[in-house]
N, C-alpha and C positions, 0 to 999 in steps of 0.2 A: 504493500500500500504506500509506504513512504517513497519507494522508487517511482511510483506513478505520480505522486505529488511533485517530486523533484524533476521528473522528466517532462512534465507538462504544466509549468507554472504560469504560462502566458495568460490564461483566462482571468485568473485572480488579479495579476499585475495590471492587465489592461483595464480591468474595472477600476483599479486605483488610479490609473492614468487617463481616464476618459476626459476629453476636453483639453484644449491647449492651456487653460488657466490653472488646472489642478496641480500639475507637476511643479510649475514655478512657485505656486503658493505653498506647497508642501516643502519645497527647498528653502524658501524664505523663512517660514515658520520654524523649520528644523534647525537652520543655522542660527536664527535669533535665540531660540530656547537654549541651544547648546552654549552659546557664548554668554548670554545673560545668566543662565543657571550656574555655570561655573564661576563667573565673576561675582555673583552674589554670595557664593560660598567662600568668602575670604580670598577670592581670586584663584581658588584651586590650589592654594599653597600647601595646605595641611594634608597629611596622608589619608585622613578620613574621607576626603572628597575624591581621591583617586579611584577607589574601588567602584563606587556607584557611577562615576563618570565613564570609566573604562567599560563597565558592564553595559551601560546605555549605548555607547558607541558600538560595542561588539554585538549587541543584540540587533541593532539596526543593520549592521554588516551581515549578520547571519540571515536576517529576513530578506535582504537584497539578494544574497546568494541563492536562497531557497526559492524565491518567488519571481525574481526578475529573469526574463528569458534571455535578454541580451544586454550587454553593457558597452558603453562608448569609451574604449580605452586605446591609447596610443603608446608608442615606445616611451615617450617622456613620462607618462603615468607610471609605467612599470619600472623605469629607472628610479624615479622619485621614491616610490613605495618600496622597491627592493633595497635601495640604499638606506632608507629609514629603518626598515626591518633588520637589515644587517647591523646597523648601529644598536638597535634595541637588543639584538641577540648578543652583540659584543658586550653590552652593559651587563646582561645576565651572566655571560661567561666570565666576566670580570669578578664575580663573586668568589670564584675559585682561587684567585691570587690576590685579592684585595687585602689591604692592611686592616680594613674594617668591613667584614662581610655583612653585618647588619645594615650598615649605611648603604652598601651596594645593593642589597635587596630592595631598600626603599627607592633608590634611583631606578631600579628595574620596574617597580610598580608605577612610578610616574610616567616612564616612557611608554607603558602600555596605553595610557590615555592618548598619546600622540599617534601611536600605531593604529589604535581602534578608530579614532576620529578621522584620520587620513584615509583609512580603508573605506569607511562609510561614505565620506565625501567623494572619493574617486569613483566609487561604484554608482553613486546617485546623481552626481552633477554632470549635466551635459552642456554643450556649448550654448544651447538656447536658454538654459536656466542659470547661466552665470550672472546676469543682472539680478535675478532673484536672490542668489547667494550673497552678492554684494549688498543688496538691500536689507537682507536679514541681519548680516553682521553689523552694518551701519546702524540699524534700528536698535540692536542690542547695546552697542557701545553708547549710543545717545541716551538710551533709557537709564543705563547704569550711571552715566555722567550726570544726568538730570537729578537722580537721587543724591549722588555725591555733592553736587552743587547746592542742593536744598539743605544739606546739613550745615553749610556755611551761611546761607541766607536766612534760614529759620532755625538757628541752634536751640532756641527755647522750646521747640516742638519736636524736632527729629534729629537734633544735633548729638554728636558724641565727642568725647575728648580723650585723646591718647597722648599722655605726656611725652612719649617717645617721638611722636610725630612733630612736636613743637608747633602746633597750630597749622600744620600743612595738611591739605586735603588728601584723604586716603581711603575713606569708606566708599563702598563696601569691600574693595579689593584688599585693603589692609596695608598697602605700601605706597607711599606718595609717588615715588619715581615710576613704579609700575603703572599707577593710575595715569601719570603724565603721558607716558608713551601710548597707553591704551587710548586715551582721549585724542592724542595726536594722530594715531592711525585712523580714528573716526573723522578727524578734520580732513585728512587726505581723501578718504572715501566720500565725504560730504562735498568737498570741492569737485571731485570727479562727477558726482551726480548733478551738482549745480551746473557744471559745464557741459556734460555729455548725456544727461538724462533724456529718455525717449519722449516723455510727456512734460508739458508745462508744469503740472502739479508736482511731479517728481523733482524737477529742477528747483522749484520754489521751496519744497520741503528740504532739499539738500542745503540750500542757502540758509534757511531758518535754523537748521540743526547746528550751524556754526555758532549761533548765539548761546548755545549750551556748551558745546565742545571746547571752544577757545577759552572761555572763562574757567571751565573746569581744569584745563591744562595749566592755566595761569596760577590758580590757587594751590596747585601742588608745589609750586616754587621749585620744580625740577629744572635743572640746568642742562642735563644731557638730552632730555626730550625735545626742547626747542631747537637744539642744534641738529638732532636727527630729523626733525620736521623740516628745517630749512634746507638741509641737504636733499631730502626726499622731494621737496617741492622743485628744486633745481632739476633733479633727475626726471621728475614728471614732465616738466616743460621741455627738456631736451628730448625726451622719448617721443612726445607727441609731434605730429606734423602741423596741425593747425594751431601754431603757438600763439599767434596774435589773439585769436578768439579765446584761447585758453587763459591767457594772462588777463584779458578783459573780464572774463567770467570770474576768475579768481578775485580780481580787484573789487568788482561790484558786489560779489557775495560776501566778502570778508571785511569790507570797510566798516560797516556798522558794528559787527561783533568786535572788531579790533578797537574801535573807539570805546565800546562798552568796557573792554579790558582796561583801557587807560583810565576811564572813570572809576572802575573798581579799585584801581591802585591808589586812588585818592581817599578812600574810606579807611580811616585809621583803625577803626574797630575791627575791620575785616582783614587787615594786613599786619597787625601787631600782636605778638604772642601774649602780651600782658592785658589784652582787652577782656572785659567781662562778657558773660553771656548776654546780659541785658543790652549792653552797648552794641554787641555784634548783631543782635536781633533788630535793634533800632536802625542800624545802617543797612541791614540785609533787605528790608522791605522795599525801600526806594530803589536799591540796586536791582531787585527782581523786576520792578517796572521798567527799568532801563534795559534789561536783557530782553524782556518781552518786546519792547519797542524795537530793539536792534534786530530781533528775529523777523518782525514784520517788515522792517525796512529792507533787510537782506532779501527776503522773499519777494518783495515788491520790485527791487532793482533787478533781480534775476528774471522775473516775469517780463519786465520792460526789455531786457536784453533779448529774451526769446522772441518777442514780437518784432524787435528791431532786426534780428537776424533773418526773420521770415519776410520782411518787407523791404529791406535795403541791401543792395549789393554794392559796397564801396568800390570805387575805381582803384586801379593799381597804384596810381600816384598817391592817393590818400592813404592806402595801406603802407606804402613805403615811408610816407611822412610820419605816420603813427608809430611805425617801428623805430624810426630815427628818434622820435621823442622819447620813447621808452628807453632806448639805449642811452640817450643823453641824461635821463633821470637816474639810470643805473650808474653811469660814470660820475655824476654829481654826488651820489650817495657814497660811492667808493672814495672820492676825493675828500669828502667831509670826514669819513671814518679815518682815513690816513692822517688828516690834519689833527684829528682829535686824539687818536690812539697810537699813531705811528705807522710805519710800513709793515708789510707782512712779517719780515724778520723780527722787527721790534715786538710786534704783537705775539709772535710765536715764543720769543724768549721770555716775555713777561708771563704769558700763560703757563709755560713750562715751569718757571720758577715758582709761581703761585701754586701750581698743581703739586709740585714736589714738597713745598714748604708746609702745606696744609694750614694756612692762616685760619684763625678762629672765625667762624661765621657768626653774623649778627642773628641771634635767635629772637630778637624783639621786633625790629623793623625788617620784615621778611622780604621787602622789595630789594633791599641791598644784597640779599643772597643771590639774586638773579645775575648780578654783575661780578660775581666772584668766580675765579678759576680754581679755587681750592679743590683738590682731589678727594678730600675727606678720607685720607688713608689709602686710596687706591694704589698709589705707587708702592706702598709697603706690602699691600696684598699681592700685587703682581710680582714683586720681588720674591715673596715666599713661594708663589706658584712656579716661578722659573726655577727656584731651588728644587722644587719637587720634580720638575721636568728633568733636571740634571741628575737627580738621584734615581729616577726611574725612567730612563730614556726609551725603553722598549714597550712595555705594557702599561706603564703608568702605575700610580700607587693604589688604584682601585676606584670605582665610581663612588662618589660621595665622601671622599676621604680628605678633602681640602681643609675642613674644619679642624681635624686633628693635626694636620701639618701646620696650620696657622697657630694654634695654641703652643706648639712645640718650638716654633721659630719666630714668633711675632716680636715686633719692636714697639708696638703701640698697644695700649690697653683698650682694644676694641673687641667686642664680642660679635663675631661674624661666622657664617657657615659657608659662604661662597666667595669666590675670587673676584666677583664683580667684572667678569669678562668670560663670556661663554666659551670662546675659542681657546683661550689660554687655560682655562680650568679643565676643559675636556682633554687638552693635550697632556696636562699634568695627571689627570685621573685615569683616562682610558688610553693614553698613548697615541702615537701617530696613526695607528690603524683605526682606532675609534674615531679620532678627529677626521680622518679621511672619509669614513662612511657618512658621518654627519655632514661634512662639508659637501660631499657629492649630492646628498639629498637637498640641502639648502640651495645649491647652485642651479638645480634644474629649472626653477621658474625664471631665473635670470637668463639662462641660455635659451629658453623657449620664447621669452617675451618678444624679441624682434619679429618673429613670424606671426605673432598675435596682435600686432599693432593695429590691424584694421578693425578690431572689435572696440566698441565704444568705452568699455570700462577697464580695459587692460592697463592703461596708464595709471588709473587710480589704485587698482589692486596692487600693481607693481610698486608704486610709490609707498603705499602702506607697508608692504613687505620689506622694502629697502629700509624704511625707517626702523622697523624692528631689528633687522640685521645690524644696522649701525648702533642702535642703542644697546643691543645685547653685548657689544664689545666693552661697555662701561658699566654694566649693571647685571643683576641676576634675573632677567626676564624669563629665562628658560625654566626657572623654578616656579613661576606664576603661570599655571596651565591655562588660565583664561587669556592671558596676553599671548602666549605662544600659540594656542589653538586659533586665535583670531588671525595671527600672522600666517599660520599654515593654511587656513581657509583662503586667505588672500592669495597665497602662492598657488594653491590648487585652482583658484579662479583663473590665474594666468595660464596654468598648464592646460586647463580645459579649453580656454579660448584659443590656445595654440594648437589644438588638435587639427590635423589637416582635414580639409573638406572631403577628401576621398577616404578618410578613415571610416571603415564600416563597423557597425556594432557587432560585437563578437558574442557568440553563444558559448556557454560552458558545457563541455561534455560531462556526462553524469559522473564518471570517476573523479574528474577534476573538481566538479561542484561538491561532491561528497567530501573530498579531501580538504577543500577550503573551509567547508562548514565544520569539519572535525577540528581543524586547526583553530578556527575561531572559538569553538566550544572549549577547547583546551585553554586558550588564553582567558576566556571568560571564567573558567574554573579557578585559574590562578588569581584573577582579579577578585573573585569572590572570597577566596581564602584570605587574601590580603585585607579585604574590606572588613571581614569579621574580626581578624586579629587587631587591626588598627582601631576599630570601634571599641573593642574591649580595652585596649591600651589607653585610649582617650578617657573611657569611663573610670579606669583605675586612677588616672592622673587627677580627674575632677574629684574623685572621692578622697584622694590624699590631700587635696587643697582644702577640703573642709574637715580634715582629720577623721574621716570615716575609714579607719584602718582595716576593719574587717571586710568591708566591701572592696576597698582598694586591693587587698590581698587576693580576694576571690576573682576579681576582674583581671588582675595581673596573671594569675594561673590560667585563666581562660585565654588571655592573649598569648601566653607562652605555648599553650596547646595548639592554637590555630596558626601561630607564627613562630615555629620553633627556632627560626633564625634570630628572633628579636632578643637583644640584650637588655633593652630598656624595660621589658616586662619583668625580667629577673631582678633588675635593680629596684623597680617599684615594689616588687614582692619583698625584697630585703628591707626596704625602708618601712614597709608596713609591719614586718616582723620586728624590726628594731623598736618601733614605737609601741609595740605590744610586749616589750620587755623580753623578747626572745633573741638575745644577741647571738647565740650559737647558730640558730637557723638563719638569721640575717646574714651572718658572715659567710655561711655556705652559699646563700643566694648570690651575694656579691661576688664570691669567687667564681661561681658559675657564669655570671654576667661577664666577668673579666676574661674568662676562658674564651667566650665568644667574641669579645671585643677588647683586647688587651691595651689598645691605645687610648681608651677613654680615661682621662685623668680624674673625672668626677667619680667614676666607679671605684678607683683606688682610694679616693678620699672617703667615700662611703665605707669601704672596708676598714680604713683607719678608725672611723667612728665606732665600728662594731667590734673591734679587737683591742688588745692592750699589749704592753711590753714590746718585745722584739718584733712581733708580727705587725703591730701598729706602726712602729718606726719604719719598717720596710715598706709598708703601704704608703705612708706619708712621703717617703723619699721617692718612690716611683711616681706618685702624683706630681711631685715637684719637677721631676725630670720631664714629664709630659706637658707640664704647664708652668714654666719657671716664673712667670709674672703673676701667678695666682689668678683668682676668679676675676673676670672682666665684667661680670654681669651686675 
């Protein structure tokens, strides 16, 4: 019976695809829910979100394999997915040589999200549904940004305060720089829709979305994200053929939102960390009206441009004069910048010196932060990562091990887990082979893009993807699955647009279909095991935080049963036992945790607390060797 269902899936799938509007709508809704759902779950950073996200993606993949008669796949699709799958396999293989196998298992669970999401998108997205994919991603980013912006404008009603963020916008993703690049990818997609949308309404909505996205990006006070945005805009303009129309559309759509950002910067209670909630709410309401007005103006100017494009065909001399004017404005801007800040070499030297020196940033007036080149310790992070590369040139130290390397060799009292550079961190952790697999996958959309130039949204998707690739070189975007999946979906949009017109839809032979479904089911089982283990571990952590040691111990045992690679579960069990006055059992649990992950200095410190005499002294000494500067938290 199952063979019959798999060999003749077309009737059910055709019922799902009846009508030209159904499939694009399903694509848009699916992409929107995927991005918004993960973004709302703290950006998909924590392990508890990886299991259900991967399961959802893999379930969709299995349904597509089982029900869809044919798929539209080209060589580029297979190269992209094959390289990404090889990278994921390399990460899982890295658990066998890793200095911290438990950390590597967690990295493997995260990468399942990217494999599952990419598989589902490649199977379901066709060339004709690419605009729907872009629309769904843009809608999700705008919705998340709108909520985030509302926490700044109406802090008395939906605001949250995180002392670590120092009044920088971060909710619901949980990290200000990640929210910054997330919103900026939305800016690029919105600019593309405003300039290249098929309908007047779509273009107007793209322009209006900028009144949400640009202020959101501004209030994160991220410095890397605006740089990535600027470079991506340049790439967007260079990539497109109708550059004059594109620049005009950009200018008209963004002028009012840009002015609203300038106005926002003048509200002291919204830009100073010492402001009270009442003062912020007082300033937030009038700014909300400004942003609504900016959205209406942006939409109106975009509609006016649409009508002008349909009714006026400017002569060639006028186009040349307009292009000359734009070049003159650009040259003037460059001259003013050189006069103010010096030439390229001077600016480079100043930026480098500031980046290395890490001058203290103003945490009160956050506007000043935007004009600082301080690297916030990145130079030191990268130095430790390069040291790791030199120490493990072949296979790397193992996926997810940078945190332990940092504590062992750091020169700053910073508590970090990642090197703030995707490419350098992967080179250090998974070696040149792992980086080559990842680099090959990430390069596919860039290679495919030139032949997809004729499609209206390729430039926007490519620009958003490029912004992510640039920003990933200075931050830990890869660990934020909402940000990375948004970028991968943009990359897949480029790949799908670049499928050749003569590419035929391929049908799966029954053995291949069954094999693919079996592999998907196996990955789903792995994701489910990880989900149960991570949920139990999170429950144990919450119970420990409220001193419910009995429940913490029970959940830690459950986590250890479902995730036998987990050392954190054993450490939590030991902490619960220690607080229940069972030092002997606690010491045994700590030793078991150390056996799984001997590089964790905090485990050795826990063992020190549970023992005495020579054993305690040895444990303390080992903790000191693994973290000579002590706790940074």
